[in-house]
C-alpha positions as CSV (number, residue, x, y, z in Angstrom):
1,X,54.2,-133.7,19.0
2,X,58.0,-133.4,18.6
3,X,59.8,-130.4,16.8
4,X,62.3,-130.7,14.0
5,X,65.9,-131.0,15.0
6,X,66.7,-127.3,13.7
7,X,64.5,-125.9,16.6
8,X,66.0,-127.8,19.3
9,X,66.7,-125.6,22.4
10,X,70.2,-126.7,22.6
11,X,71.2,-126.0,19.0
12,X,72.7,-122.5,17.7
13,X,71.0,-120.2,20.4
14,X,73.7,-117.5,20.9
15,X,74.2,-116.2,17.4
16,X,70.5,-115.6,17.0
17,X,70.4,-113.3,20.0
18,X,73.3,-111.2,18.7
19,X,71.6,-110.8,15.3
20,X,68.4,-109.6,16.9
21,X,70.2,-107.0,19.0
22,X,72.0,-105.7,15.9
23,X,68.7,-105.4,13.9
24,X,67.1,-103.5,16.8
25,X,70.0,-101.1,17.1
26,X,69.9,-100.5,13.3
27,X,66.2,-99.7,13.4
28,X,66.8,-97.3,16.4
29,X,69.5,-95.5,14.4
30,X,67.1,-95.1,11.5
31,X,64.4,-93.7,13.7
32,X,66.8,-91.2,15.2
33,X,67.9,-90.1,11.8
34,X,64.3,-89.7,10.7
35,X,63.4,-87.7,13.8
36,X,66.4,-85.6,13.4
37,X,65.6,-84.8,9.8
38,X,62.0,-83.9,10.7
39,X,63.2,-81.5,13.4
40,X,65.6,-79.8,11.0
41,X,62.9,-79.5,8.4
42,X,60.5,-77.8,10.9
43,X,63.2,-75.5,12.1
44,X,63.9,-74.6,8.5
45,X,60.2,-73.8,7.9
46,X,60.2,-71.5,11.0
47,X,63.3,-69.7,9.7
48,X,61.7,-69.2,6.3
49,X,58.5,-67.9,7.9
50,X,60.4,-65.5,10.1
51,X,62.5,-64.3,7.2
52,X,59.5,-63.8,5.1
53,X,57.8,-61.9,7.9
54,X,60.8,-59.7,8.4
55,X,61.0,-58.9,4.7
56,X,57.2,-58.0,4.6
57,X,57.6,-55.9,7.7
58,X,60.6,-54.1,6.2
59,X,58.7,-53.5,3.0
60,X,55.7,-52.1,4.9
61,X,58.0,-49.8,6.8
62,X,59.5,-48.5,3.6
63,X,56.0,-47.9,2.1
64,X,54.6,-46.1,5.2
65,X,57.0,-45.1,7.9
66,X,55.9,-45.3,11.5
67,X,54.7,-41.7,12.5
68,X,56.6,-40.0,15.2
69,X,55.0,-37.5,17.6
70,X,56.6,-34.6,15.8
71,X,55.3,-35.7,12.4
72,X,51.7,-36.5,13.4
73,X,49.2,-33.9,11.9
74,X,46.4,-33.5,14.5
75,X,42.8,-33.7,13.2
76,X,40.5,-30.9,14.3
77,X,36.7,-30.8,14.6
78,X,36.3,-28.8,11.4
79,X,37.9,-31.6,9.4
80,X,34.9,-33.8,10.1
81,X,31.8,-33.0,8.1
82,X,29.6,-34.3,10.9
83,X,30.5,-31.3,13.1
84,X,28.7,-29.0,10.7
85,X,25.5,-30.4,12.2
86,X,26.3,-28.9,15.6
87,X,26.3,-25.3,16.7
88,X,29.6,-23.8,17.8
89,X,30.1,-23.6,21.6
90,X,32.3,-21.6,23.9
91,X,35.2,-23.5,25.5
92,X,34.0,-22.6,28.9
93,X,30.5,-23.8,28.2
94,X,31.9,-27.1,26.9
95,X,33.9,-27.7,30.1
96,X,30.9,-26.9,32.3
97,X,28.2,-28.8,30.6
98,X,27.5,-32.0,28.8
99,X,26.9,-31.6,25.1
100,X,23.7,-33.3,23.9
101,X,22.9,-34.1,20.3
102,X,21.1,-31.2,18.7
103,X,18.6,-31.6,15.9
104,X,20.0,-29.6,13.0
105,X,17.8,-26.5,12.2
106,X,16.7,-26.0,8.6
107,X,17.0,-22.4,7.7
108,X,14.1,-21.4,5.4
109,X,14.9,-19.7,2.2
110,X,14.5,-16.0,2.8
111,X,11.6,-14.3,1.0
112,X,12.7,-11.7,-1.4
113,X,10.7,-8.6,-0.9
114,X,10.6,-6.1,-3.7
115,X,11.8,-2.6,-2.7
116,X,8.7,-0.4,-2.9
117,X,8.8,2.3,-5.5
118,X,9.1,5.7,-4.0
119,X,5.8,7.6,-4.2
120,X,6.0,10.8,-6.1
121,X,5.9,14.0,-4.1
122,X,2.6,15.5,-5.0
123,X,2.8,18.3,-2.6
124,X,4.7,20.3,-5.2
125,X,2.2,23.0,-6.2
126,X,1.5,21.0,-9.4
127,X,-1.2,18.7,-8.0
128,X,-4.3,19.0,-5.9
129,X,-5.8,16.3,-3.7
130,X,-9.4,15.1,-3.8
131,X,-10.6,13.1,-0.8
132,X,-13.7,11.0,-1.5
133,X,-16.5,10.1,0.9
134,X,-15.1,6.6,1.4
135,X,-11.8,8.0,2.5
136,X,-9.8,7.3,-0.7
137,X,-7.7,10.0,-2.2
138,X,-6.7,11.1,-5.7
139,X,-4.2,13.6,-6.8
140,X,-5.2,15.7,-9.8
141,X,-2.6,17.4,-12.0
142,X,-3.2,21.1,-12.2
143,X,-3.8,22.3,-15.8
144,X,-1.6,25.2,-16.6
145,X,-3.9,26.4,-19.3
146,X,-6.8,27.2,-16.9
147,X,-6.7,30.5,-15.1
148,X,-5.6,30.1,-11.4
149,X,-6.8,32.1,-8.4
150,X,-4.3,34.3,-6.7
151,X,-5.9,34.5,-3.2
152,X,-3.6,34.9,-0.2
153,X,-5.6,33.5,2.7
154,X,-3.3,35.0,5.2
155,X,-5.4,38.1,4.4
156,X,-8.5,36.3,5.5
157,X,-10.1,37.6,8.7
158,X,-12.8,35.7,10.7
159,X,-15.2,37.5,13.0
160,X,-18.4,36.0,14.4
161,X,-18.4,33.2,11.9
162,X,-18.1,35.7,9.0
163,X,-15.1,35.9,6.7
164,X,-13.6,39.0,5.2
165,X,-10.7,39.3,2.8
166,X,-8.4,42.2,3.5
167,X,-5.9,44.2,1.5
168,X,-3.8,47.0,3.0
169,X,-6.1,46.9,6.0
170,X,-9.3,47.3,3.9
171,X,-12.0,44.9,3.4
172,X,-12.3,44.1,-0.3
173,X,-14.7,41.2,-0.1
174,X,-18.5,40.7,0.4
175,X,-20.3,38.5,2.9
176,X,-23.3,36.5,1.7
177,X,-25.6,33.6,2.3
178,X,-27.5,31.2,0.1
179,X,-31.1,30.1,1.0
180,X,-34.0,28.0,-0.1
181,X,-37.3,26.7,1.3
182,X,-35.3,24.9,4.0
183,X,-34.7,28.1,5.9
184,X,-38.4,29.0,5.6
185,X,-39.3,32.5,6.6
186,X,-36.3,34.8,6.9
187,X,-36.0,38.3,8.4
188,X,-33.7,39.8,5.8
189,X,-33.6,43.2,7.6
190,X,-32.0,41.6,10.6
191,X,-29.7,39.6,8.3
192,X,-28.5,42.7,6.6
193,X,-27.9,44.4,10.0
194,X,-25.3,41.7,10.8
195,X,-23.1,42.7,7.9
196,X,-24.5,40.5,5.1
197,X,-24.1,42.0,1.7
198,X,-25.7,39.6,-0.7
199,X,-27.9,36.5,-0.9
200,X,-28.2,33.7,-3.5
201,X,-31.8,32.5,-3.6
202,X,-32.9,29.2,-5.1
203,X,-35.5,29.5,-7.9
204,X,-36.5,25.9,-8.2
205,X,-35.3,22.3,-8.7
206,X,-35.7,19.2,-10.8
207,X,-36.5,16.0,-9.1
208,X,-33.6,13.6,-8.9
209,X,-35.8,10.5,-9.4
210,X,-38.5,11.3,-12.0
211,X,-37.2,14.7,-13.2
212,X,-40.3,16.7,-12.2
213,X,-39.7,20.5,-12.3
214,X,-40.9,22.5,-9.2
215,X,-40.6,26.1,-8.1
216,X,-39.2,26.7,-4.7
217,X,-42.2,27.7,-2.6
218,X,-40.3,30.4,-0.7
219,X,-38.6,31.9,-3.8
220,X,-41.0,34.8,-4.4
221,X,-41.1,35.9,-0.8
222,X,-37.3,35.5,-0.4
223,X,-36.6,37.5,-3.5
224,X,-38.9,40.4,-2.7
225,X,-37.9,40.5,1.0
226,X,-34.2,40.5,0.2
227,X,-34.5,43.3,-2.3
228,X,-36.6,45.3,0.1
229,X,-33.9,44.9,2.8
230,X,-31.3,46.3,0.4
231,X,-29.4,43.2,-0.2
232,X,-27.8,42.4,-3.5
233,X,-29.4,39.3,-5.0
234,X,-28.4,36.4,-7.2
235,X,-30.2,33.2,-7.9
236,X,-29.6,29.5,-8.6
237,X,-31.3,26.5,-9.9
238,X,-30.8,22.9,-8.6
239,X,-30.5,20.8,-11.8
240,X,-30.9,17.1,-12.5
241,X,-31.1,17.6,-16.3
242,X,-29.8,14.7,-18.3
243,X,-29.6,16.4,-21.7
244,X,-29.3,19.9,-23.2
245,X,-33.0,20.3,-23.8
246,X,-33.8,19.8,-20.1
247,X,-31.0,22.2,-19.1
248,X,-32.5,24.9,-21.4
249,X,-35.9,24.3,-20.0
250,X,-34.5,24.9,-16.5
251,X,-32.8,28.1,-17.7
252,X,-36.1,29.4,-19.2
253,X,-37.8,28.9,-15.8
254,X,-35.2,31.0,-14.1
255,X,-35.4,33.7,-16.6
256,X,-39.1,33.9,-16.3
257,X,-39.0,34.0,-12.5
258,X,-36.5,36.9,-12.3
259,X,-38.0,39.0,-15.1
260,X,-38.2,42.7,-14.2
261,X,-36.3,42.0,-10.9
262,X,-33.1,43.7,-10.0
263,X,-30.6,40.8,-10.1
264,X,-27.1,42.1,-9.5
265,X,-25.3,38.8,-8.7
266,X,-24.9,35.9,-11.1
267,X,-27.4,33.2,-12.1
268,X,-25.9,29.9,-11.0
269,X,-26.3,26.4,-12.3
270,X,-26.2,23.9,-9.4
271,X,-25.9,20.2,-10.5
272,X,-24.6,17.7,-7.9
273,X,-24.9,14.1,-6.8
274,X,-27.4,13.1,-4.2
275,X,-25.9,11.9,-0.9
276,X,-27.0,8.4,0.2
277,X,-29.2,7.8,-2.8
278,X,-29.0,7.4,-6.6
279,X,-30.1,10.0,-9.0
280,X,-30.9,10.3,-12.7
281,X,-27.6,12.0,-13.5
282,X,-25.4,9.3,-12.0
283,X,-24.9,7.6,-15.3
284,X,-23.9,10.7,-17.2
285,X,-20.3,10.9,-18.4
286,X,-18.1,13.9,-17.8
287,X,-18.7,15.0,-21.4
288,X,-22.4,14.7,-21.1
289,X,-22.5,16.7,-17.8
290,X,-20.4,19.3,-19.5
291,X,-22.8,19.6,-22.4
292,X,-25.8,19.9,-20.1
293,X,-24.0,22.6,-18.1
294,X,-23.1,24.5,-21.3
295,X,-26.7,24.5,-22.4
296,X,-27.9,26.2,-19.3
297,X,-24.9,28.7,-19.2
298,X,-25.4,29.7,-22.8
299,X,-29.0,30.3,-22.4
300,X,-28.4,32.6,-19.4
301,X,-25.6,34.4,-21.2
302,X,-27.8,35.0,-24.2
303,X,-30.4,36.7,-22.0
304,X,-27.7,39.2,-20.8
305,X,-27.1,37.8,-17.3
306,X,-23.9,36.6,-15.7
307,X,-23.8,32.8,-15.7
308,X,-22.1,31.0,-12.8
309,X,-21.3,27.3,-12.1
310,X,-21.6,25.9,-8.6
311,X,-19.8,22.8,-7.4
312,X,-17.5,21.3,-4.8
313,X,-13.8,20.6,-5.5
314,X,-14.5,17.1,-6.7
315,X,-17.3,18.2,-9.1
316,X,-15.3,21.0,-10.6
317,X,-12.1,19.0,-11.0
318,X,-13.6,15.6,-12.0
319,X,-17.2,15.8,-13.1
320,X,-17.2,18.6,-15.7
321,X,-14.6,20.1,-18.0
322,X,-14.2,23.6,-16.6
323,X,-11.9,24.6,-19.5
324,X,-15.0,24.9,-21.6
325,X,-16.3,27.8,-19.5
326,X,-13.7,30.6,-19.8
327,X,-16.3,33.4,-19.7
328,X,-18.3,32.0,-16.8
329,X,-17.8,32.5,-13.1
330,X,-17.4,29.7,-10.5
331,X,-18.9,29.3,-7.1
332,X,-16.8,26.9,-5.0
333,X,-18.2,24.8,-2.1
334,X,-15.5,23.7,0.2
335,X,-16.0,23.4,4.0
336,X,-12.4,23.9,5.1
337,X,-10.4,26.5,6.9
338,X,-8.8,27.5,3.6
339,X,-9.7,26.2,0.2
340,X,-7.1,24.5,-1.9
341,X,-9.0,24.5,-5.2
342,X,-6.4,25.9,-7.6
343,X,-8.5,27.6,-10.3
344,X,-10.2,31.0,-10.3
345,X,-13.5,31.3,-8.5
346,X,-15.5,34.4,-7.4
347,X,-17.6,33.0,-4.5
348,X,-16.5,30.6,-1.8
349,X,-19.1,28.8,0.2
350,X,-17.1,28.0,3.3
351,X,-19.7,26.5,5.7
352,X,-23.2,25.0,5.7
353,X,-23.5,25.5,9.5
354,X,-23.7,29.3,9.7
355,X,-25.8,31.1,12.3
356,X,-27.5,34.4,11.9
357,X,-30.3,36.2,13.7
358,X,-33.4,36.3,11.6
359,X,-32.9,32.7,10.3
360,X,-34.1,29.6,12.2
361,X,-31.5,26.9,11.9
362,X,-28.3,26.6,10.0
363,X,-27.6,28.6,6.8
364,X,-24.8,28.4,4.2
365,X,-22.2,31.2,4.5
366,X,-20.3,32.7,1.5
367,X,-17.6,35.2,0.7
368,X,-17.4,36.9,-2.7
369,X,-14.2,38.4,-4.0
370,X,-15.8,40.4,-6.9
371,X,-17.9,43.5,-6.6
372,X,-20.8,42.3,-8.8
373,X,-23.0,45.2,-7.7
374,X,-20.6,47.7,-9.2
375,X,-20.6,46.0,-12.6
């Protein structure tokens, strides 16, 4: 098919080429301008970013200046709380060894112990100690209203198991024994030859279980034999009376047994607990035992004899009220080198293990500080 005449190859060709070149060059210039503008824009952004960064850095430097070595404050271990959990170590130890974690020790709260109250000093001459059979001890206040004894036991002389109390080189005491059916037959003449001055003889006893009254089966023989040997004689009754009536009954038995006999030493009332067994007087109060004792003592006094109360230190200090017996004598039983009973007593039974020719077995030994025979 044939083209129009305007598109003929040989018509107007050179002008068209020049126009195309001009358009291309114009487009190229526009592209260069656009590229140049974009590059300048990016460069401007970088400059803004750097400026902003510089401003921020300057502000930060003004807020917190960079520390110099001279201005740095060094932190030490004690600034860290965690170091409180570890024990302190020597520098040399730290250099020589590796420190391992240590489990912190919990220190228990210390127990507060009350300071013990100081015990009073009872060894002051105002107290006397009682030691009970179970080993327990009790200090008793000495009653200033009760007459004290004034014995000086540096004057006590022992010879052959017999005690004598001396004054200015002279013996002012009397040696004695106390006997009952337990010594059986006694050769009182041989006893006297050994320096014995007096004897206390048991009249009888009341049973500690059922209260039965019995005469000592050796009483009559002991009394008569002792008097024949020239010994001074006193007597005693082992009581388990639980009331005044029974005590008076016991006193009447004694008075009947010694009637028309030469009794120069006191008549003693012996009430005591039974070792390793219970007895009928165990339930009596101190007041009741005092009343029973008084009933016996008064009955003996009314008959014109000298009444005496026998007992160990515990009995006389704790079991009866001795302040009620200001006119009676006391017979102390205390098996010690020296007695520490504070109140006045006339006879001291110092051992139950005495030995004398004429007596089979042990016998109680006594020392008397009063010359009853001369009264």
